C-alpha positions as CSV (number, residue, x, y, z in Angstrom):
1,M,33.9,17.5,-69.5
2,K,32.7,15.8,-66.3
3,I,29.0,16.5,-67.3
4,L,29.6,14.8,-70.7
5,A,31.2,11.7,-68.9
6,V,28.2,11.5,-66.5
7,I,25.7,11.7,-69.4
8,T,27.6,9.2,-71.5
9,S,27.8,6.7,-68.6
10,R,24.1,7.1,-67.8
11,V,23.2,6.5,-71.5
12,W,25.3,3.4,-71.6
13,I,23.7,2.1,-68.4
14,F,20.3,2.7,-69.7
15,A,21.1,1.0,-73.0
16,V,22.5,-2.1,-71.3
17,L,19.5,-2.4,-69.0
18,A,17.0,-1.9,-71.9
19,S,18.8,-4.4,-74.1
20,S,18.9,-7.0,-71.3
21,L,15.2,-6.5,-70.7
22,C,14.4,-7.0,-74.4
23,L,16.5,-10.2,-74.4
24,Q,14.6,-11.6,-71.4
25,L,11.3,-10.8,-73.0
26,Q,12.3,-12.6,-76.2
27,A,13.6,-15.6,-74.3
28,A,10.3,-16.0,-72.4
29,E,8.3,-16.1,-75.7
30,K,10.0,-19.1,-77.2
31,P,8.0,-22.3,-76.8
32,N,9.6,-25.6,-75.8
33,V,9.1,-28.0,-78.6
34,V,10.5,-31.5,-79.0
35,I,10.0,-33.4,-82.3
36,L,10.8,-37.1,-82.3
37,F,11.3,-39.0,-85.6
38,T,11.5,-42.8,-85.3
39,D,11.9,-45.4,-88.0
40,D,9.3,-48.1,-88.5
41,Q,7.2,-47.3,-85.4
42,G,3.5,-47.4,-85.5
43,T,1.0,-45.7,-83.2
44,L,0.8,-48.7,-80.9
45,D,4.5,-49.5,-80.7
46,A,5.1,-47.8,-77.3
47,N,4.1,-49.0,-73.8
48,C,2.3,-45.7,-73.1
49,Y,-0.1,-46.5,-76.0
50,G,-0.8,-50.1,-74.9
51,S,2.1,-52.1,-76.4
52,K,3.0,-55.1,-74.3
53,D,5.8,-56.7,-76.4
54,L,8.0,-53.6,-76.8
55,I,9.9,-51.9,-74.0
56,T,10.1,-48.1,-74.5
57,P,11.0,-46.5,-71.1
58,N,12.2,-43.2,-72.5
59,I,9.2,-42.6,-74.7
60,D,7.0,-43.6,-71.7
61,K,8.8,-41.0,-69.5
62,L,8.2,-38.3,-72.1
63,A,4.6,-39.2,-72.4
64,A,4.1,-39.2,-68.7
65,T,5.5,-35.7,-68.2
66,G,3.6,-34.2,-71.1
């Protein structure tokens, strides 16, 4: 009975380690994507694209960090 318990515990340890490795590999493959939808905004309606009459600090920060 002790041999069965040792084998069972080793199988569980291996399964947990293997599944955590798979989860880490899957998490690393996901890209970071941000999609912004704005209403009634043209291509030149942000300071980072040359607008001088509109103040858009958050969009400018996003554009500066890539």
